[in-house]
C-alpha positions as CSV (number, residue, x, y, z in Angstrom):
1,M,115.5,-81.1,117.1
2,S,113.0,-83.0,119.1
3,A,115.0,-86.8,118.2
4,A,118.7,-87.1,118.3
5,L,119.1,-88.1,114.9
6,A,120.8,-91.7,115.7
7,E,117.6,-92.3,118.1
8,L,115.8,-92.0,114.3
9,I,117.9,-95.0,112.7
10,L,117.5,-99.1,113.5
11,P,119.9,-101.2,112.8
12,G,116.6,-103.0,110.4
13,S,116.3,-99.9,108.4
14,I,120.0,-100.1,107.2
15,A,120.8,-102.4,103.8
16,L,124.3,-102.1,103.2
17,E,124.2,-103.0,100.2
18,V,121.1,-102.8,97.8
19,T,119.8,-104.5,95.2
20,A,118.4,-101.3,92.8
21,D,120.5,-100.0,90.1
22,T,117.7,-97.4,88.9
23,K,116.5,-94.7,91.4
24,A,112.7,-96.2,91.9
25,A,113.9,-99.4,92.9
26,A,116.3,-97.6,94.7
27,L,113.2,-95.5,96.4
28,E,111.2,-99.0,97.0
29,E,113.8,-100.4,98.9
30,L,114.5,-97.6,101.0
31,V,111.1,-97.4,101.3
32,G,111.2,-100.8,102.5
33,L,113.6,-100.7,105.3
34,L,112.4,-97.3,106.8
35,D,109.5,-100.2,107.0
36,A,111.0,-103.2,108.6
37,G,112.8,-100.7,111.0
38,R,109.9,-98.7,112.4
39,P,106.5,-100.2,110.5
40,L,104.6,-97.4,108.5
41,A,101.1,-96.5,109.0
42,D,100.9,-96.7,105.4
43,R,103.3,-97.7,103.2
44,A,101.8,-96.4,99.7
45,L,100.6,-93.4,100.7
46,F,104.5,-92.9,102.5
47,T,105.8,-94.0,99.1
48,E,103.6,-92.1,96.9
49,A,104.5,-88.7,99.5
50,V,108.2,-89.6,98.7
51,L,107.9,-89.9,94.9
52,A,105.8,-87.0,94.7
53,R,108.6,-84.9,96.7
54,E,111.0,-86.5,94.3
55,A,109.9,-85.1,90.9
56,L,109.8,-81.1,92.7
57,S,113.4,-82.2,91.9
58,T,115.9,-84.8,93.2
59,T,116.8,-84.9,96.0
60,G,121.2,-85.9,94.3
61,L,123.2,-84.0,96.2
62,G,126.2,-84.8,94.1
63,E,129.9,-86.5,96.0
64,G,127.5,-89.6,95.2
65,I,124.9,-88.7,98.1
66,A,120.7,-88.8,98.0
67,I,118.7,-87.3,100.3
68,P,115.1,-88.4,99.4
69,H,112.0,-87.1,101.5
70,G,109.1,-86.9,102.6
71,K,106.0,-85.8,104.4
72,S,103.4,-88.2,104.9
73,D,100.5,-89.1,107.5
74,G,102.0,-92.6,106.5
75,I,104.2,-92.7,108.9
76,A,103.6,-92.7,112.5
77,A,107.2,-90.7,113.8
78,P,110.1,-89.0,112.1
79,A,112.6,-92.6,111.0
80,I,116.0,-92.8,108.8
81,A,116.7,-95.4,106.4
82,F,120.6,-94.9,105.1
83,A,121.6,-98.5,101.9
84,R,124.9,-98.2,100.2
85,S,125.5,-98.6,97.0
86,S,128.4,-100.0,95.3
87,R,127.6,-99.8,91.7
88,G,126.0,-96.5,92.7
89,I,122.7,-95.1,91.0
90,D,121.6,-92.3,88.6
91,W,120.4,-89.9,91.0
92,G,120.2,-86.8,88.7
93,S,122.7,-85.0,90.5
94,P,124.0,-81.1,90.3
95,D,127.7,-82.8,89.8
96,G,126.2,-86.2,88.1
97,T,127.7,-88.5,89.8
98,P,126.3,-91.6,90.7
99,A,124.6,-91.8,94.1
100,H,126.9,-94.2,96.5
101,L,124.9,-92.8,100.5
102,L,121.6,-93.4,100.7
103,F,119.7,-91.5,103.1
104,L,115.6,-91.6,103.7
105,I,113.9,-88.9,105.6
106,G,110.8,-89.6,106.8
107,V,108.6,-87.3,109.1
108,P,104.9,-87.5,109.5
109,E,102.6,-84.5,108.0
110,A,101.1,-83.1,110.8
111,A,103.9,-83.3,113.2
112,A,106.3,-82.4,110.9
113,G,106.9,-78.5,111.0
114,D,110.4,-77.6,109.3
115,E,112.0,-80.9,112.0
116,H,112.7,-82.7,108.1
117,L,114.5,-79.7,107.3
118,V,116.7,-79.5,110.6
119,I,117.2,-83.4,110.2
120,L,118.2,-82.4,106.6
121,A,120.7,-79.7,107.0
122,K,122.3,-81.7,110.0
123,L,123.5,-85.1,107.6
124,A,123.9,-83.0,104.4
125,R,125.9,-80.7,106.6
126,T,128.0,-84.2,107.5
127,L,128.0,-85.4,104.4
128,M,130.1,-83.0,102.8
129,R,133.2,-84.0,104.3
130,D,135.2,-86.7,102.3
131,E,136.8,-88.2,105.9
132,F,132.8,-88.9,107.2
133,R,131.5,-90.2,103.2
134,Q,134.2,-92.5,103.0
135,R,134.1,-94.5,106.4
136,L,130.4,-94.8,106.0
137,L,131.2,-96.4,102.4
138,D,134.1,-98.5,104.3
139,A,131.7,-99.7,107.4
140,A,131.5,-103.4,107.1
141,T,128.7,-104.0,109.9
142,V,125.2,-102.1,110.4
143,E,126.5,-101.3,114.3
144,D,129.6,-99.7,111.7
145,V,127.1,-97.7,110.5
146,L,125.6,-97.0,113.4
147,T,128.6,-95.8,115.5
148,I,129.5,-93.1,112.4
149,L,125.7,-91.9,111.8
150,G,125.9,-91.3,116.4
151,E,128.7,-88.7,115.7
152,I,126.0,-86.3,114.1
153,A,125.3,-83.7,116.3
154,S,121.6,-83.5,117.8
């Protein structure tokens, strides 16, 4: 993988609590976070790619996790946004649990290759650990979130 996971998420791309209560609203909020941290080349084009991917099958993994993602020319470099939802959002997860930990992965279409899959696998594998998820849920500050996510091996 070309970039360490921690380098792909910037403080401006983290929200400790989303206002959204639906998947569609949460996706819009996540795209906004990604855009705030590392401005998108074309926000509408990137949003369209994320929605198209979500329409194929849910990106809700279960265990309170959702990792929507998109490959698009609307994003110039790989990036990740993270948000939490204390209420939980119905993401159509296989186990029926609402999503509390939301990650949006964006990669450019031209340079995508399998990079988003590597990022996705690394993130998903780490998030399957109960204690890791709990630490993200309990993190009090954006800096705490960055420190926790920085522990994911690149």
